[in-house]
N, C-alpha and C positions, 0 to 999 in steps of 0.2 A: 792743409790743402787750399786754405784759405790765402795765406799769405803768396802760395803760386798762383793764385788768382792775379791778386794785387802785381805781382811783378810782371804776367802776362799783361793787364790791362796797361801798366806802365810804360812797357815796351812802344806798345800800340799808339800810346798818347806822345812818345818821343819820336816817333816813325823809323822806328829802327826793329822791327818786330819782323819776327820768319813767316814763312808758310806753315810752320809747325802750330806756331803760334796761334793761328788764324784757324786751325781745325782745331784746336782746343777749344776755342773761343765756340766755333759753330757747335760743338759737340757740348757746351754748356748749356746753352739756351733753350728753351723748351723742355726741361728738365723740372718738373716739377719740387722735387727735395732738394734743388741747389738752389733756389729761390732766393732765399736768405742771404746765402755764403756770398753768390752771385751780386746781390744787393749791395753787402758791406763792402766789396770788392770796388764797386762802382762807384759809391758812395767815398770811398776812401781816397780815388782819384780826385774826385772832385773837389774834397776838402782839401788837397795838397796846392790848389791853385790861389791865385791871390785874391783876397777878400773883393776887392774891385771887380773881378771876372764873374766871382758867382754870385754877387748883388742880385737878388732879385729871383734865383734860381730856385723852385720850388722842390727839392730833391725825391722826397718820396711822391710826388707827383709824377715827376721826370720817369723814376723807375717804373712805377704801376702803369704811366701808357706805355713804356717800352714791352713791359710784360704781358699784357693785354694785346699788344700788336702783333708780338712773336705768335701768341697762342692761337687769335684768330687767323693769320695767316697758315699755321702748321695745320689747323683744321680744315682752312679752303683746299690746303694741298693735298691731305689724304683724301679730300672728296674725288679731285679731277679722276677721270677714266684711263688717262694714259699716263704713262710712268715717266715721269720727270725726276733726273738723277740730281740732288743739291751739292753738288761737290766742292770741297773746300771752302775759300770765304764766299763762293757763289751761294750759299746756304744762305735762304729767308731771313733767319736768324739774327745772322753776322749782318744783313745789308740794312734791317729795320733797326738794330743797333745803331751803326753809323748815322742811318738816316734821322732818327728822333733826335740822338744826343748831338748832331749836327756840329760838332768840335767841342762842345763842353768838356768833353774828356778826352778825343783822341786827336784834337788838332789845337794849338797855342790859340786864345782867343787874341792877345792882346800885341802879337807880335809881327813885324813887317819880313819876316823869315818865307821862303817858298812855300806856299801852299798844298797841304798834303795832297798826295792820291790815294784814291781806293781802288785797288784792282782784282777783277772778277776772273777767274778760269773756268772754262768748261774742258776738261781733260779729253783725249781722244776715248772714244767709247763711252762719253755722255751728253746731256742736255742740261744746261742750268736756265732757271727761271729766276727771276730777279724784279724787284721794285724798289725802283732809285725813291731818294728823299721826297720827290714832287709827284711821287705816286704812278711815273711815267712807268709801265708794264717792258720787260725785256726778255726776251728767249736767245739764249747765249748757244751758238750750234757749238758740237764737237768738235774739239782742236783749235779755240776759239779763245780769244781775250778781249776785255774792256775794261778801260779805268776812267774814273772822271772825278773830279774835283770835290772835296768834302765841302769847302767853302766857295760858294758860286756869287761872291761878293759882289762882280762886276754887271749883274744883271742878263748873263745869259747862264743858259743852259749848256753844259758841253761834254762830251765823250771821246775817247778817243778807241777806233775798233780796231782789231787785227784777227778777220777770221768774218766768223757770217752771224747775223743777229737779226731779228725780227722786233721791231718796235712798236709800241702802242704809246703815244707820246701824247701825255695831259697838255691840254691846249692852254696856253697863257699867251696874248696877245703880247702881253710888255716883255717877256721875256722869250727870243726865240730858242729852239732849240737846235743844235749842232751835234752834227756825228761825222768824227774828223777820218778820213781812212788816209793810206800814206800817198794816193794819188790827189784825190775830189773830195770835197765836203758836203755834206746834204744839210739843208737848212729849212726848220720849218717850225710851225706854229702849236700843230696838233694834229696828226695823221697817224693811219697805219702803214708801214713799209718795212722790206727786206733789203738789207745790205750784205754784199758778197763780198769779201776784201780780204781772200788769203792769201799770202803770202806766194805762195807755189801756183797759184792760178793765175792763168793768162789775162782775164779781164778780172775788172772791178766791176762790180753791177750791181742798180738798185731798183727794184722792183715796189711800183706805188697800189696799195688796195685803195685805201681811201682818203680823201683830202688833198693837200696840194703838198707839192717839196721843190726847193731852188737847188739844183747844184751848184756849186760856186768853187773857185781855185782852191787849191789844196796844197800839201808838202812840194808835190812832183808835177803839177798840172797847173798851168794857168788857164783862166777861163776869162774873155774877156767879157760877156756878159753872161748876171745868173739864168740859168736853163731850169726853166717851169715843166716839170713833171706833172701830167695829169692821172685820174686813177685808172689802172689795167694797163698803164705803159712802163716800159723798161729801159731803161739806159746804162750802155753798157762801155767802159774806155778799155780798149784792146792796148796791152802794156807796152807788146813789140811794136804792133804796127803805129801805135800812139793815134787813133782815132777815137770817135766818138759815134755810138749808133744808139737811136731811138727806136723803139717799136712796140708795137701792141701784142699783150701777151695776154693768157690767163694768170692773174696775179696767184692764185691759189696752189697752182703748181710749184711756185718759185717757194713759199711758206709752208708746205705741208708737212717739213721735216720737225717744224716744233710739234706737231700731232703724232711725232714717232713714226713717219710715214715719208719714207723718200722716192720720186716719182723721175723717171730717167725716159728720156726722147732724145734718141739719137745721140747718145753721149760715147764719146771714144773710150776705148776701153782703158788708157792712162787717166784720163777722167774720173772713169769711173771705180779704177785700182785706189786713187786720192779718197774718194768718198767711202769707199768701204773701209779703209783705214782709219778714217776720223770716227765713223760711225763706230767700229764694232771695238776699237783699240787693238789693232791687230799691225802687223808689218808684212806688205807683200810685194815681191820681188817678182817681175817679168825678166824671165831668162832672155826672152824673143821680143827685140824692140817691135818689129813687124806687128806682134799682138796688138800693139796699142794704137794700131789704124782700125781695128775692129770697131764698130759699133753696137749700141745696146740698148734695147726698150724695155722696160720692165719697171716693177713697184719692188718696193719692200716695204713690210708693216711690222710682222711681229718675227718674221724668220730668224735663223739663226745664222751666222757666218757660213758654216757649212751647206745649211740648205739652200742660201743664196749663189754660192761656189756651183750648187750643184745643178741648180736654177739656170746659171751662166751656161755653164757646159753643155746643157743639152741642146744651146743654140749657138753658140760658138763653138769652133774646132781648138778648145784648149783642153786642158786636163790640170790637175793641180795636185799638189804634196805638202805634207809637212815636214821640215826639217829644223830642227830645234824649235825655235821662237818664230821662224816664219813660215809665210807661204808661198811656195814657189809655185809659179804658173808657168806652163810650158807648150806649146803648140803639140797635138794630139794630131799627128800624122796620120793616123789609122781613122781618126773620125770620117763620117758619111757627110757631116755638114760643112759646105764652103761658101 
């Protein structure tokens, strides 16, 4: 089994690891009975480096720090009231491992090759919580992905987001934190904010809770001057109309998802269906496209997908049925709701 660990860590070190490798690593940490086997495997990878690269590294101290941090985060996770699912490489154990070892294992220390990226995924039906090496806290919403460079040697802290995430950024005046989306980027020094940038959504939206942020040019959008956003403000970029809109909002409504609560205000059914698919990990097919024009107000807390569909059905003229692995939505012509 120990040889298997060595093989996995070796592949991660060479940046040729698979999702299955990361799942196995996630399952290893936090199991006290495996502490010494994992320790040996980690040390084995460190010892394979050039002597000059491992100079000054206290292996025992490094491993103990890793193990203590993982256990501390695991206890903190168990004490939370809301249910957060840590899926695949979004496991706190994996994030803390990568953060503490900071390239001593997973990234070549003395090469000029492209820097390795860590990719964290929250599949549909789950929410992931993680800490970056600088202690920045991130909640990653269902159906989202975030990646960051393991070696931020250029003085910046930078992540790349596809989907939705809430950030509590550790303040560092000398190292700005940048969230890259496919359209604009968000630059901060230390603050709390939510970014929604799903590929299928018509808008890319950033909502500020505390501190201040700047909206700057990204891959698909040029902004002449940085746009300063204040607390309780929201900036949206409409992809189709190519327009930017800034408005005052109740920011808590837009980050409630991280507490396993979703609030809908005048949400059209097309958007609602997308959100339900991501939250519950299901596939929804709307048979009549005119249904997408319906609007819905409501809240999801601990309801199952069927409880939620029944609630929607009581306020909108629709009906649903299960067909294989899909939920089929149709118009209910007999409904008295108009």
